[in-house]
N, C-alpha and C positions, 0 to 999 in steps of 0.2 A: 572317846568319840567312836561311835559305831561305824564300821567299815561298810562301804557300798558293796565291795567285793570281799567277802570274808577271807577268802583264800589268797588274796593279793599281797605281794610284798612291796608294792609301790605306794600304797596308802600307809604313811608312816606315823608312828607314835610321836607325840610331841618331843620326847627325849631324842629320838633318832633324827627327827627334822632339825632340831636345834643343833645337833652335833654331826650333821650329815657328811660334811667334808671329811671330818676325822674318821667317822665310821667307814667311809669308802676307802680311805687310805689303809686302814687296819685290815679290812675285809679282803683287800687285794694284795696284802703283804707289801704295801708301799709302791705297787706298780701302777696304780690309778693315775697318779699325777703325770707320769711319763707318757702313758698312751693317750691321755687326753690332749696333751700338747702335740703329740705326733699326729693325732687325728685331725685336730683343727688346722695344723699345718698342711695336711693333705687336702683340706677343703679348698685350697687355692683362693682364699678370700681376696677379692679386689677392693680397692679403696672406696668405691661407690656402691658396694653391695648392700642390699636390704635383706636382712637375715631374721628369720623367725625361729626362736629357740623354744621348742615345745617341751613342757615339763622342765622348766629352766632351773628350778631348784634355787640354790643360794646365790647365784650370779657368778660363781666361779668360772664357769665356761664362757659366759658372756664377757667377762673381763679379759679373758685370753683372746677371744675373737675380736674384741674392740681394738686390740693392739695392731691388727691388720688393716683396720678401716681408716679412711680419711674423713674429713668433715662432712662430706656428702653421703657417707654410709650410715647405716642405722641398724640397731638390733632391737627387736621386740621380743621380750621374754613373757611366756605365759606359764602360770602355775596356779593351782587351786589353794595352796597352803598359805595361810597368813604368816606363819612362822618363816617360810621360805621367802615371802614378800618382804618382810622386815630385813632379812639378811641381804637379799638382792639389792634393795634400795640403799643400804648402807654401803655395800661394796661398789655400787655403780653411781653413787651420788655425784661424783665429779664429772661424769660423762653426759654431755647434753644430748647426745644421739643414742642413748640407751633408755628404753622404757619398759615398764612392767605392766602387765594386764592380769588381773585376777579372774581366772576362767578355768573351767574343767576342759581338758582336751579330748575327753571321751564323749562329750555332748556337742551337737552342732553349734558352731558359732560362725559369725561373719565379721571380718575386719574390713576396713575401708581401703586396704591396699593389698597388692599381691607382692610376693617376695622372690628374690633371686635365688635364695638358698634357704632351705629348712633343715634344722638340726634337731635330732631327737636322741637323747643319750640315756640308756638303761631305764627306759620307761615302758615302751610298748610290750615288752615281754611279760610285764606284770598284770596284764588284762586278760580276761577270757577272749578267745579268738573272735567271737562275734562282736565284741567291743572293739577290738583292734581294727575291725573293718570301719567302724565309725571314725576312729583316729585317722585312718588313711584317707577317708572321704574329706576330712578337714584339711589334710595335707594337700590333696589334689586341688581342692578348691582355692587354696591360698598360695599356690606356687605358680609363677609365671610359665607360659609355655617355653621350653628350653631351660627352665630353672632346674636346680638339682636338690634332690633329697639326700641327706647324709644321716644314716641310721647307725648309731654306735650302740652295739648290744652284743649279746652272746652270738657266736657263730653257730652254724649247723653241725652237730656231731652226735654220735651214737653213744649214749650214756654207758652202755654195757661194755664199750671197748676202751674207755679211758682208764688211766691208772687208778687204783683203788683209793689212794689218798685224795686225788682230785674229785673222784666221785663222792667221797665222804664229805668233802667241804661243800660241794655244789648242793648235796642233799640237805646239809645242815643250814646253809645260808639262804638258799633260794626257795621261792614259793612254788605252789602247785603248777601255776600257769607257765612258769619258766621251762618245765619239762616238755610241755607241749610246744613251746616256742622253738626249741632247738631241733625239733624233729621236722619242721616245716621248711619248704623250699621257698625262701623269701624272694628270690629273683622271679620265680614263677608267679607268686602272689602279686608282686608289684607290676609284672607285665599286664595282669588283668586290669590294673589301674592306669594303664597307658604310660608306663615307665619303660625305659630301655637304656642302652649304653651303660651297662653296669660295670662298676669297678670295685674291687675289694682290697682292703688293707687289713692285715691280721696282726694280732698282738697276743701276748700271754699264751705262748705255745699254741696258737691258732684257736683258742677257745673264745677269744673276743675278736669282733670284726666291725670295721667301719665299711658299711655298704653304701656306695654311691649309685644313685639312680636318676636319670634325667627324664623329665616330663616331656613327652613327645607331641602333645596336642595342647 
């Protein structure tokens, strides 16, 4: 399948999409599982929260988040991949309050509800920056005032200052747009989208960050 963004690493091949959880475990040297659990714990999910999971993938993260919800809570996962959809639906089949919507997150969309929390994990770095702005527009439009965005992705760092081995791995694994992503001030960018009250949680020697931002209007 031809990529919309040829230099992107988030448009996955069928093989990578089918084996995504395993690929992430290997690529992170087994660290991925641990910091996903710690990140979701840091979200302070309440039993009645309505959560939107953008680029939800296989449903792995939704299943973890579901363990914090009560019957009145809900998770809506959005992803464009039919392969991810199949895995998501299999993993979450027993949960009545977890749903999947097939939709690109980099194009405008409108859901019938607004959410208490929006979670996006290792997705937004893989888009050109102008496209990221469209993703942020969707996030702002679907988050309740006072709701929280949780962006789990690479932290900001200077590629030239990190150890040679880490630099080599990043260059081998990551796509062109990730190099742009780590150089940007994401708190400043989100401020322009009416977010404030930032909080940061760091993992993997501070190369990975969960950034929390609260919508103020």
